[in-house]
Residue, then its C-alpha position, 0 to 999 in steps of 0.5 A: x282316409x290312410x293314416x299316417x305313421x309315427x315314426x317314433x325313432x326321430x322324435x326320439x332323437x330330436x328329444x334327446x338332442x334337445x335334451x343335451x344341447x339344454x344340458x349343455x348350455x346350463x354347464x357352460x352357465x352355471x361354470x361362467x358363474x362360479x367365482x374363482x378360488x385364487x385371490x384376486x390381484x390389483x396391482x397399481x401399473x405405469x410405464x415403469x412399474x414391473x412385477x413378478x407374481x405367483x399364485x396358486x391354492x396356498x398363496x400368491x408372492x409378489x416381487x412388485x418395483x416401482x419406477x423401475x428402471x431407476x436409472x436408465x443407460x443410453x450407449x452409442x457408437x461414434x464413428x471418428x477420423x484418427x491416427x496420423x493424417x486422419x486415416x484410421x477410424x476410431x469408433x468413439x463408445x458413449x455411454x450416459x446414466x440417466x433418472x426418470x425426469x431426464x437429469x444425468x446420473x453420471x458423467x458420460x464415459x468414454x471409449x475409443x477403440x481403435x480399428x486396427x484390433x490394436x495390430x501395431x504399424x508393423x503387422x499392418x504394413x505386413x499384411x498390407x504387403x502380402x495383401x497386395x503381392x497376394x492380389x497380384x499373383x492371383x490376378x496374374x493366375x486369373x487372367x491365364x485362365x480368363x482366354x478360356x472363358x472368353x469364347x462363352x457366347x456373349x458374356x465370355x467377356x463379363x465371366x473373364x474380367x469376372x474371374x481375374x478379380x475373384x482371383x485376386x481378392x482371394x490372393x489377397x485373402x490369402x496373402x494377408x492370413x498368410x502375412x498375419x500368420x507368419x510375421x512376429x509382431x501380430 
């Protein structure tokens, strides 16, 4: 009969691993059952409450508000036509305040804002005229460059039209900006 050789290194490693594993499980159990030294706070929480709590080893500090906010606020922007012949766009800003039960706290306040940004009529006319002139000049420059692009196969006619339109839009923007900068009424 052959005698089997006992490998003590394996048994030692297995025993040591089991001992370490059991000690870890015991440590986890002891830490999970330990009571916290910090105070426990149980605040009534509802849909309209707010609180702030600072908890430390020395104690705690609480700032609690029930029915917060007591007065709610809603702001709406309503677009309406206004001005001469109803051609201007006015924005009416309505602000309402109400309490938690839905009762209106104050009458709604209304503020009307004109879309021209507070510019005078002379300024608006000058900017409009300069934009038209700038668009004409820009489109002329773009139309002069268009024949060079129309020779591109398949998309040349689109490129030529795009250059003309782009040049007109840039001319209008430049002309309107110049009129606004140079006009004393703006």
